[in-house]
N, C-alpha and C positions, 0 to 999 in steps of 0.2 A: 505495500500497500506506500511506505513510506517511500518508495525509488519509482511510482508511476507518481506521485506528486512532482517527484522533483525533476522526473524528466519533462513531465507538462509545463513546471515549470521554467525551464532551462529552452524549452521548444518553442512556449508560445506564442503568436505573434499580440499578444495583450500586455503591453511594454510595462504595468506596473506590476502585473503580479510577477512577471520573470525579474525585476531588479529587489523582490524581496529575496529569491536566494543567493542572485550573484552578492551579497550584499554580505558584510567576514563578522563584522562586529554585531554584536546585537541589540546594540544599543540602537544601531543605521536600519535592523530588520524589522525592530520595535516600529520606528518610528514610518518605515515604510510602508508596514501593513496596517498602521494606524489610518494613515493616508489614504489606503489604498480602499480600503471600508469605507472613508469617507465619502471618498467620492465614486464609488460602486453607489452606498446610497441616496447620492446626490441624484447622481443618473438615475437609480430605479423610479426617485421622486417627477420627475423628469418626466419619463417616459408614461410613468402615470399616468400624470396632466395631459403628455400628448393623447395617449388613447381615448382620453375620457371627451379631448376637445372634440373628436371624431367620434362619438358616442351618441353628440348631439343635433349632430347629422344638419349642419346649418346651414344654408345656399347663401348664393347671392345673384344677383340681377347682372345681364351680360345685356350689353343693347346694340343691335345687326339692324342690317337694313338691306332688303334685297328689293330688286326692280322686276315683278311680273305683273302679267295679266289679274285682273283682281274680278271677282266675285261681285257682282251688285249685290248689296243688302237691299232686307224687305223693306219698303216707308210704306207707314202707315194715316192716311189723314184723318181724321175725325172732326164732320164742322159747331163748332161751340154754337151755332143757332139750332138745336136740334130738331123742332119741328121742322120742315118746309111749308113753303104758302099753298103750295099742291094740296099736301099733307094737313094742311090747317082746313080749306077746301073741301076734302073728303072727309073730314072730320064731323065736320058741321051736315055736311052732307046724311054720313050715316047715320048722324045723331036725330036726323030729320024720320029718316026710313026706320028709324028702331033696331038697327045695326045693333048682336052683342056685343062686336070688340069695341063700340063705343059708349056703350051703356055705363060698365063702370067706371071708366075715366069721368066722366060726368056727376059719378056720386062721389066720387073721389072728390073732387073739387067741390060739390057742398059741403064734405068733410072739411076742408081746410077753409071754404070759404067761413063757415062758421068760427075756426080756433081765430079766425083774421076780423072778423066781428070783434072777437075778448081780447084781444092786441090791443086793438084803437080803442076799446070801448071798456076799461076793464070791472066797471062794476055788473058787466055780466058775468065777470067769474065767479062771481058768489050765486051764481042763479044758477048754474047748470052742476050735474051729477061729482062726488066726490073722484068718481073714476077719470071725469071729465078734463078734472082739475090737472088731476095727477099726469091723464096724458098731455094736458096744452104743457106744463111745465115740463117737463122731461124729455117729451118728445114730438111734439107739432113743428118744432123747427130743426129738431134732425129727420122729420120726413117732407118738411115741404120745400120740394127741389125734386127736380128730375130723376134722382136716385127712389125716393119714395115711390114716383107715380110708375116708374119701371117696375122696382119690385112690389106691388101689388097690383099692376096691370102690364103682361107683360106684351100684350097684343099695342102695347100703346106703339111701339118701333115703327109698324105699321105706315104710323104716319110721320115719320121720320125722312130724312133724304133718301133718295132712289140713287143707284151705282149709276147707268145712264143720263139722270139729272146732273146730279152731284157733280161729276165728272164729265164735262161736257167736250174736255180733250185731252188723248195721253200716246204722246211721243216718247220713243224709246229707242234712245244711238240715231235719229232721225226718221224710226218707220212709226207708222199708226201700233198699237199697242192693240193685241187679241181683246176679245171678252175675258178669255181663262188666265189672262197673266195676272186681272183683278178679283180679289174677294172680300166677301163684305164679311167683317167680324162684329157680332151683339157688343156692344159697353153699355155698365150699367147705368151709365151719367148722359155719355154720349148719343147712346141710344146704337146706333148705324157707323160704326167705321169702315175705309175701307184702305184694304193689303195689295201692296202694289209687290209681286212678286215673294209669294207667302210661301209655307212650304209645298202648299199642290202645285205651287206655277212651274212650268218648266219651260225658262224664257231659250229661246231661238236661238238667244247667242247669252247666255249666263254672264261670260266674263268680256271686263271694260278690259277694252288694247290704246284707248284714245284718249284724252282731256279733253276737259272743257261742256259746255251747254250742249255741244252736239252730241258729245260722245257719251251723255246721261239720257234721264226722263226729265220729261216737260211735262208738267200736268196743271191743266187749266179746269178751277173748279170756280160753280156756280153757288151762290150761299140763297138763292131764291128766298129772299126774305122782304119782309114787307114792314112800314113802321108803323101800322095796325095792330098789327098781330099782338097776341096776350101771350108775355114770357114773365118765367118764374123769377122774382127774382129774390135771392135768399142774402142776406146782409151779413146771417154769420158766417156764410159761405166763400171764400178766400176768392174761386175762380169762379163765382155766380154774376151773370149778368155781361160779360165776356161777348165778343162779336170776332167772329173769322171763321178758323181752323187752330188743331194741334196736330203739330207732326213732328211724327216719331219715328226715328231712322236707327232698325234693331239689326241683327246680327241675323242672315238667313232663315225665314222659319220661325224662329220664337217668337213667342208670343208678348204682342205688343203692350208696354204700362202706360197709358197716355196723361193719365193722371200722375207719376212719379219722372214721365218721363219726358224730352221731347220739348217741342217750342212752340208759340202761338203766333201764327200770319193774320196781320190784321188785313178787313178788304180794301180792295182797290190799289194793293202791291204788287210787286214783281220781283221773289225773296229768289235769291242764288246761296245755294246752301253747296258748298266747296270741302269735299270729305278729304282727310286722311288717315290711311287702313292704320288700324293698333294691333297688331298680335300679338296673346300673350299665352309660353308654354309655359307650364308646372311640368314637377316633379313629380313621378307616383311616392309612397311610404319606402323606404323609409325619409326620407330624406323631403318629402311635401305630404300635399292631401287630397291630393286629387286623384282623380279615377277616371276611365272611358267608360264614358255612358251612352244606353242607346239611343239610338238615331231618334226616336220621337217618346217624347215622355207618354203617361199617362189620358196628360189631354190630348193627345195628335199632335202637339208641338217638339218646335224640337230644344234639347237637354239647356235649361235654364237656372241656374241655383239660387240664383230669388226667386225665379215663379217656384222653386219647388218647395222656399221657403213658406212662401204665402199661401200654397196651396196644404202645405202640412199644417199650418194654423187651419186652413179650411174644415181638416179636418177636428183636426181639436175643438172648436166652435160646435161641430155638426155634433162630435162625440156627448157634451157638453149643453148644449140645447137642444138637440134633435130639427136645425133648421142651418141656413147657410146662409153667408154674407154677398150681398151681389158687389164686393169691391173685392174680392177675393175670387182664384185661379179657378174653376168645377174641375168635378173630374167624374168618371164615369156612374160610381155610384149614387150620386146626390144629383142625379139631375132630376129627378122627379121629385127633390124634395122644396120644403115653402120654405119661401126669405126669412130671417128671423123680422125683416121690418113688414110683414104682409099684415095685415090687421080684417079684422071682420066688416069694412066699413059699414055696409047694412045697420048692419047692430047700432054701429055709434049713432047712426041716424036717427035709430028707434026713440019714441018718447020712451016706452016700456022695457029698456034691453033685458036680454040674455044677460046678466052682471058675470054671471061664469065665464062668457065667452069673451065678456071685458078684462077680467084677470087675466085670462092667459093668453092673453094679446099682451099686456101690460110684463105679465112677465116673461114673455116670450121676449119681447125688445128690449127690458133690460139686460136678459141676457146676452142677446148681440152685443152690448155694449159692452160686457165685461172685458177686463186684457187680462193676459193669457201670461207666465212666464218663459219667454225664450227654451229653456235648458228645456223644461218640461213638452214643451212645442216641438220639439227635436230628439228628444229621446221616445217617440212614438217610430213602429215599427215601418219601411220605408224612408225614412228622414234624415238619410244622410245626406245631406243635403253638401256637397263636396264641388268642388269647381270640376268644368270639364278638363284634361291636361292641355286644351290649345282651343281656344275663343278668340274669337273679334270685339273689338269696338271701333269708335270712328270719331277721328280729333272733328268738330265740324268749324268754317270757318263762314259769318252769313252778310249776304248783302244784301239789300233793299232799295226799292225807287218807286216813287208810282206809279201807275199801271192799271188802265191804258188812260197812256197819257193825254192832254190837250189836241188836238188835232187830227188823231189819230179814231174814231169812234167811227166813222163812215167804214173805215177797208175795217177796220179790227169786226167789224158784227158783218158787213156785206161782202167784202174777202178772206172769213176766217170762219165765224160761226153758223152761218146762212147756210154754208158748202160742207160742215158737219155730216157727217151719213143718216145719224139717225135725229138731225138737226126737226125734221115735221113731226115729230112724236115726243121733242123735249119740254122740258117748263124755260128751257130757256125762250121757245117756240109762242110758247102758252104767253107769255112774258112779257116779248116785245114784236115779234112778227106785225101784228097788226100798224102797232106804231111804226113802223122800220120797212115793211113791204114795197110802199112807192117809194122809197131811199132806194132802195138798193134797185128798184128797175129801171132809174134813171141816170145816166152816163154820168154826166157833171151834176150830180147835186151838191157838191162839197160848192161850187159856189152859187147854188141858187139861196136865195134869202129864205122861202120858208124852213132850208136846212139850216142858215143860221138860226134861225129862231129856236130851236126846237133842241138844237146839239150839246147848250149847256145842261140843259135838263138830264137828259140823254145819257150826256157823259159821266153826269154826277150817276146816275142811275148805276151803268155801268159798275164803276168805281164803288159804288154801295154794296154790287151781288158777285163781280167778278176776282181772284185770288189766280196768280201763275208762279207755279214753284217749280225749278229745276234744281235736278242732285245731280253732283257729278262730283266725280275724281279731279280732284287741281294735279295729281302725280300719280304714277301708277310703282310710288316705294310703297312699302308695309314698313313699317317700324316697329321691329320683334323686339320684344322684352321677354328671353330665356330666364330663366330658373334653373341656376348650374352647383352643384355643391361648390360652396365653400370650404370644404378641406378633405380631399378626396384621399383614400384608402394609398394610390400613392406619394399623395404628401407624405401622408402621419407615416411610412414607410424611412420616406426620408428622412425627416426629422427627427425619427427613433434609433437612427442610422448614425446620425450629426452628431446626438444626444450621447450615445454609445462611444463616438470618436473620442470629443472633445473633453469626456471626463474621464475614462480609462484607457482607452483605445485602442476598443474594442469594435472588428468588424465582423463581415456574417462567417468569414472562414474561423478567429477565434472560438465562433457561438457552434463552429463544427469542432473546434478542437475540446471543447467546454463538452459536449453533447460525448464526445470518443469518449473525452474522461472518465465522464461517467458515466458510461458501458464498461469501462475497464474495472472503475471499482466495482460495482455490481458484480462485475463474474470477478472479482478475484474476495467480495463477502462471500458469494455462494456455493467457491472453492471450500475455504475456509469455514462455513456452516458441515458441508461436509464430511469435513475431514475432522470433524468433532461429533458427528453425529457416530461414527466409528467407532468411539473410543466408550468406554467406561466411565464412570463417573470420579473413578481412582483414579484413568488415564492408561488402563491398562485396554490396548488395542487386543478386540476380540477376533481378528483375521487372524494372527500368528500361535502357531506354537508350540 
């Protein structure tokens, strides 16, 4: 054993331990021994810290720029004027004819009218039942908006904007869009939204290889509004009373969220939205938390972690209250479930209502307003809402100008609107044809006295009802933010090697020498054990006679 260790000390590449054997005096040997032990302990401490750092799996971001053809995003537009002029006219006609779709809306209006009277005359508050007092104090202003109408009478969307009327013109890469390129999306507040290039759309050329407005999407939107139309205004709702459209630009196929994302465009303007693509690449465990999700989620849209969280909140509401919230994403299991804001409005108007029914409504309304702990919400089954390992976002640069400008009203209508394929069956036709047809038939109408007399009025009407939206990429570069390991396995091995080298002069070869030494020591100890077991307790060898 002593000879093995002596040979190791003479020949090892670990310089410190070899010096112990080379020293002649005991003092220097002891000094070298103490120094080597201290260096080894320090080295082990440093190596431990290196291994611990690696075990944290820390990451860093690296920014890359790639030039490539870009997949065009989904573009969703929602009218801020939920009911169109034509829709209101249809509602009035349906009311006169006693249609089932219109009557519930009228009944709900009567209930809200009662609440408005209480709002304006506080003495009426003491004259109503305690249930109505509670309804007025806690829930009336929460329900008196377009969401309240939608959740009580979903058929109200029939009187909202229609795709072919609202989107009077659509051009993509300089060519007319097909009808299949745009799909309707129901929304609890905006009623009818419209998405270009959604998850079910297959564009003829989905990738963009040129920049500027002519290489992207151009929508011409008709608001079909009338200043005499009744509109709901709730002073406690931050976005109530706005006019124009809400625009959301989102990754293709994902569920639009106009309430929390996007921007608004005022009528009478042309807006250019110049996009820059940004891609986020994340790492899977143990370095990151991302995962590869199925192409479509349970709602039929491309996966999005934020939508997943909101859908999990919807599941919690359903479990707790037995109803659903219109403001949260839906999923198949609750398609036929009532909204939490759905009330039995006929009972509320009765002189002798069913008190149990009113109390059930109040309980459900209160339950729908409850707040939940997000840790509990995300602890449900199928609610591990991790990010996709790769997803796109878009930086936007917006600019706008008045549109159509003064002086182009004639060419705008007669040279563009009146030549659209669906013009004769559109709301634009009903709104302007009788007034404009005589001018469009004349060659030099712009110089006529009759046109000069009406062009200001017609131009102002155009600017109140039309919006142009251009969406395009300003460059073909993708800014990639890539998550990478901050301390890789190779870095850990290199730092451990550097630590062992600087503290005790040890290399991989030295480690091999130590390993061989350990094997030799085990072999020698094994041989001694066999020799000892072959002798009796008194040291007599039973193998000889």
